[in-house]
C-alpha positions in Angstrom: 9.7 22.4 -98.7 12.1 22.1 -95.8 13.6 25.3 -94.5 16.5 23.5 -92.9 19.9 22.6 -94.5 20.1 18.8 -94.6 23.0 16.4 -95.4 21.4 15.9 -98.8 22.2 19.5 -99.6 25.9 19.2 -98.7 29.0 17.5 -100.2 30.3 15.4 -97.4 34.0 14.4 -98.0 33.7 11.1 -96.2 30.7 10.0 -98.3 32.2 10.8 -101.6 35.6 9.3 -100.5 33.8 6.1 -99.8 32.1 6.3 -103.2 35.5 6.9 -105.0 37.2 4.1 -103.1 34.5 1.6 -103.9 34.8 2.2 -107.6 38.7 2.4 -107.7 40.3 -0.5 -109.6 37.3 -1.2 -111.9 39.2 0.4 -114.8 42.7 -1.0 -114.2 43.2 -3.6 -116.9 46.3 -5.1 -115.2 45.1 -5.1 -111.6 44.2 -8.8 -111.7 47.8 -9.5 -112.7 49.4 -7.3 -110.0 49.8 -7.9 -106.3 48.9 -4.9 -104.2 51.0 -4.0 -101.2 49.9 -1.6 -98.5 52.8 -2.1 -96.1 54.5 1.2 -97.0 51.5 3.4 -96.3 52.7 6.2 -94.1 56.4 5.5 -94.6 58.6 8.4 -95.6 60.3 9.0 -99.0 59.2 9.1 -102.6 61.8 6.8 -104.1 61.5 3.3 -102.8 63.5 0.1 -103.2 61.7 -3.1 -103.7 62.7 -6.8 -104.0 62.5 -8.1 -107.6 63.7 -11.4 -109.0 66.1 -11.3 -111.9 66.1 -13.8 -114.8 69.0 -16.2 -114.5 69.5 -16.5 -118.3 69.0 -19.4 -120.6 70.6 -22.8 -120.1 73.9 -23.7 -121.8 75.0 -26.9 -123.4 77.2 -29.0 -121.1 79.3 -31.9 -122.6 79.4 -35.3 -120.9 81.4 -35.1 -117.7 81.6 -31.3 -118.1 81.1 -28.9 -115.2 77.9 -27.0 -114.9 78.7 -23.3 -114.3 76.3 -22.2 -111.6 74.6 -18.9 -111.5 72.9 -17.2 -108.7 69.2 -16.5 -108.1 69.2 -12.8 -107.6 66.4 -11.3 -105.5 67.8 -7.9 -106.1 66.2 -4.6 -105.7 64.6 -2.1 -108.1 63.8 1.5 -107.5 60.4 2.9 -108.2 59.3 6.5 -107.7 56.0 7.1 -106.0 53.7 9.1 -108.2 50.6 11.1 -107.2 47.6 10.6 -109.4 45.0 13.3 -108.9 42.0 14.8 -110.5 39.4 17.4 -109.6 35.8 18.1 -110.6 33.5 21.0 -110.0 29.8 20.5 -109.0 27.5 23.5 -109.0 24.7 23.8 -106.5 22.2 23.7 -109.4 23.6 20.4 -110.6 23.3 18.8 -107.1 19.9 20.2 -106.3 18.2 19.8 -109.7 17.3 16.2 -108.9 18.3 14.9 -112.4 20.4 11.8 -112.2 23.1 11.3 -109.5 25.7 14.0 -109.8 27.6 13.0 -106.7 27.7 9.3 -107.8 28.8 10.4 -111.3 31.5 12.6 -109.8 32.9 9.7 -107.8 32.7 7.4 -110.8 34.6 9.9 -113.0 37.3 10.6 -110.4 37.9 6.9 -109.8 38.1 6.2 -113.5 40.6 9.1 -114.0 42.9 7.7 -111.2 42.6 4.2 -112.5 43.7 5.2 -116.0 46.7 6.9 -114.6 47.7 3.8 -112.6 47.0 1.5 -115.6 49.3 3.6 -117.8 52.1 3.1 -115.2 51.6 -0.6 -115.0 51.7 -0.8 -118.8 54.9 1.3 -118.8 56.4 -1.3 -116.4 55.6 -4.1 -118.8 57.3 -2.2 -121.6 60.5 -2.2 -119.6 60.9 -5.9 -119.7 64.4 -7.0 -121.0 65.0 -8.3 -124.6 65.6 -11.8 -123.2 61.9 -12.1 -122.6 60.9 -11.1 -126.1 59.7 -13.3 -128.9 60.2 -11.5 -132.2 57.4 -11.5 -134.8 55.8 -9.2 -137.3 52.3 -10.3 -136.8 50.1 -11.7 -134.0 49.0 -15.2 -134.6 48.2 -18.5 -132.8 51.5 -20.0 -134.1 53.5 -17.0 -132.8 51.8 -17.2 -129.4 52.5 -21.0 -129.2 56.2 -20.3 -130.0 56.4 -17.4 -127.5 55.1 -19.6 -124.7 58.3 -21.6 -124.9 60.0 -18.7 -123.0 58.0 -19.7 -119.9 59.9 -23.1 -119.9 58.5 -25.6 -117.5 56.2 -22.9 -116.0 54.1 -23.0 -119.1 50.9 -24.0 -117.3 48.7 -21.8 -115.1 46.6 -18.7 -115.6 47.9 -16.3 -118.3 46.6 -13.2 -120.0 47.3 -12.1 -123.5 47.2 -8.3 -123.9 46.5 -7.4 -127.5 44.8 -4.7 -129.5 41.5 -4.9 -131.4 43.3 -5.8 -134.6 45.2 -8.6 -132.9 42.0 -10.0 -131.5 40.3 -9.9 -134.9 43.1 -12.0 -136.3 43.0 -14.5 -133.4 39.3 -15.1 -133.2 39.4 -16.4 -136.8 41.9 -19.1 -135.8 40.6 -22.6 -135.2 42.2 -22.8 -131.8 40.3 -19.7 -130.5 37.9 -20.4 -127.6 35.0 -17.9 -127.0 34.7 -16.2 -123.7 31.3 -17.8 -123.2 32.9 -21.2 -123.2 35.4 -20.3 -120.4 32.8 -19.9 -117.6 34.4 -19.6 -114.1 37.9 -19.8 -115.5 38.0 -16.2 -116.6 40.5 -14.0 -114.7 38.4 -10.9 -115.2 35.0 -10.1 -116.8 36.8 -8.2 -119.6 38.2 -11.4 -121.1 37.0 -11.8 -124.6 38.4 -15.3 -125.4 41.3 -17.7 -125.1 44.1 -19.0 -127.3 46.6 -21.6 -126.3 45.7 -21.2 -122.7 46.0 -17.4 -122.7 42.9 -15.5 -121.8 42.6 -12.5 -124.2 42.2 -8.9 -123.0 41.9 -6.0 -125.5 43.6 -2.8 -124.7 44.2 0.5 -126.6 47.5 0.7 -124.8 48.9 -2.0 -127.1 50.5 0.2 -129.7 53.9 1.2 -131.1 56.1 2.7 -128.5 58.1 5.4 -130.3 60.5 5.7 -127.4 61.9 2.1 -127.7 60.7 1.6 -131.4 58.8 -1.5 -130.6 55.2 -2.8 -130.7 54.6 -5.3 -127.9 51.8 -7.7 -127.2 52.2 -9.2 -123.7 51.5 -12.6 -122.2 51.4 -12.0 -118.4 51.0 -14.3 -115.4 49.4 -13.1 -112.2 52.1 -11.8 -109.7 54.4 -10.4 -112.4 53.6 -6.9 -111.3 53.5 -5.2 -107.9 51.5 -2.1 -107.1 52.6 -0.5 -103.8 50.2 2.0 -102.3 52.0 4.8 -100.4 48.7 6.4 -99.3 45.1 5.4 -99.8 42.7 7.6 -101.8 42.2 11.0 -100.3 39.3 13.2 -101.2 39.1 16.9 -100.3 36.2 19.3 -100.9 36.7 23.0 -101.5 33.7 25.3 -101.2 33.6 28.3 -103.5 30.7 30.3 -102.1 31.2 33.2 -104.6 30.4 30.7 -107.4 28.0 28.5 -105.4 29.9 25.4 -106.3 32.0 22.7 -104.7 35.4 21.5 -106.1 36.1 17.9 -105.3 39.7 16.6 -105.5 40.8 13.0 -105.3 44.4 11.7 -105.2 46.3 8.5 -104.8 50.0 7.9 -104.1 51.4 4.6 -105.5 54.4 3.0 -107.2 54.4 0.2 -109.8 57.3 -2.1 -110.7 58.1 -5.5 -112.3 58.5 -8.0 -109.6 59.1 -11.2 -111.5 60.2 -10.9 -115.2 59.9 -14.6 -115.7 56.1 -14.2 -115.6 56.2 -11.9 -118.6 56.7 -12.7 -122.3 56.5 -9.9 -125.0 55.5 -10.7 -128.6 57.7 -7.9 -130.1 57.8 -6.3 -133.5 60.8 -4.0 -134.0 59.8 -0.8 -135.7 63.0 1.2 -135.6 66.5 1.5 -134.1 66.5 2.0 -130.3 69.5 3.8 -128.7 70.0 2.1 -125.3 71.2 3.9 -122.2 73.4 3.0 -119.3 70.2 1.7 -117.5 70.5 -1.4 -119.9 73.4 -2.6 -117.8 75.7 -3.0 -120.9 79.2 -1.8 -120.2 82.9 -2.6 -120.6 85.2 -3.7 -117.8 89.0 -4.0 -117.8 90.6 -7.2 -118.6 94.2 -8.1 -118.8 96.8 -5.6 -120.0 95.4 -3.8 -123.2 92.2 -5.9 -123.1 88.6 -5.2 -122.3 85.4 -7.2 -121.7 82.0 -6.3 -123.0 79.4 -7.2 -120.3 75.8 -7.8 -121.5 73.5 -8.7 -118.5 71.3 -11.8 -118.7 68.2 -9.6 -118.9 69.5 -8.2 -122.2 70.4 -11.6 -123.7 69.7 -11.7 -127.4 66.3 -13.2 -128.3 66.0 -16.1 -130.7 67.0 -15.1 -134.2 69.2 -12.2 -133.0 72.7 -11.7 -131.7 74.9 -9.1 -130.2 77.9 -7.8 -132.2 80.4 -5.1 -131.5 82.7 -2.6 -133.3 85.7 -0.9 -131.6 86.9 2.5 -132.8 87.6 6.0 -131.6 84.2 7.6 -132.4 81.7 8.4 -129.6 78.8 8.5 -132.1 76.3 5.6 -132.1 76.4 3.0 -134.9 73.6 1.6 -137.0 70.7 2.4 -139.2 67.4 0.5 -139.0 66.9 -1.6 -142.1 70.6 -1.4 -143.2 73.1 -4.2 -142.5 75.9 -3.4 -140.1 79.5 -4.0 -141.6 82.8 -4.4 -140.0 81.3 -5.9 -136.8 82.4 -8.9 -134.7 80.1 -11.4 -133.0 80.0 -11.0 -129.2 80.8 -14.2 -127.4 80.3 -13.7 -123.7 80.8 -11.2 -120.9 84.0 -13.2 -119.8 85.7 -13.0 -123.2 88.6 -10.7 -123.3 89.0 -8.4 -126.4 92.0 -6.6 -127.5 91.3 -2.9 -127.1 94.4 -1.6 -129.0 94.1 2.1 -129.4 90.3 2.1 -129.6 88.5 4.2 -127.0 84.8 3.3 -127.7 82.8 0.1 -128.1 79.6 0.1 -130.2 77.4 -2.8 -129.1 74.6 -3.6 -131.5 71.7 -6.1 -131.4 71.2 -7.4 -135.0 69.2 -10.0 -136.9 71.3 -13.2 -137.1 70.5 -13.7 -140.8 71.2 -10.2 -142.3 73.0 -8.2 -139.5 70.3 -5.5 -139.6 70.4 -3.6 -136.3 67.5 -3.0 -133.9 69.3 -1.8 -130.7 72.5 0.0 -130.3 74.7 1.5 -127.5 78.1 3.2 -127.4 80.2 2.9 -124.3 83.8 4.0 -123.4 86.3 1.2 -123.5 87.8 0.2 -120.1 91.1 -1.6 -120.8 93.5 -3.3 -118.4 96.6 -1.4 -117.7 
């Protein structure tokens, strides 16, 4: 037995850092659909602004010889906060020197997996923020519903697409006659985790497809590559802390990055409403002053009502939100457009509610102060 301390007896940070870096990304479901950007590595600040395209809204009917009202293609900016994803693991001298298995390799694998899962959660959270204009409402996942949802891509229907669903959704889809097995896709698969295809959408199963109790929705997603951006602020850093009194090494790995939705037109959500969501000011819904005694309710294009739904409003003097899930709203008026002036009278609050077009049952609500013209 050698009496000298060799590299094999030490935890070398550079070596394990390379091991972690090599394995990073293997467990990020959405990485093939996201573009990575390293241009901000080393730049100061933890809240960054990024370019992002905004949906221009659906087309309107124009009568013969009528004027087409032009909109603008907004390559606006969105803010995203850089998050630090970190994990640590302890390796005793006995574990490293026992010769059983590969504890260093396993440590690198576990650290990379832990960071990947944190980043994947953030990417899924970004998808859940897509506006209601990109939602196709349904109560079940089926080939027919997917075919209908694809209409939201318009003329950009073709090209690579991934359907993110849960195990139950996949079980329903693979019984359909239009389902294509993964073994029949060959080189066309976007990732090795693809389990099949339906209507041109390669199917990926994820446990992250579940009811979101914050927004009271369950969303399955159809996503095109390039919809998401993952901006790396700093590459993976690995540090080793030696605790001689315990004869062990603590290995810490961290990654700083930010995720955001770059192009909403490349995302469609198949949505089931499970409760009433109370929207916030971040939705962009507001009132602006019109002519004397009048107000306008502004609903941005990204919040345009999906098929089968409409926005309605109630004006009164109560600051409390309006609406109960499953119970029809009464006393409401259909919202027409953001340019329509509404008589405010003595009312001080506007309750804006997204309801089912057939029965006026609400799914989203927000209450804002009325701004009326002087």
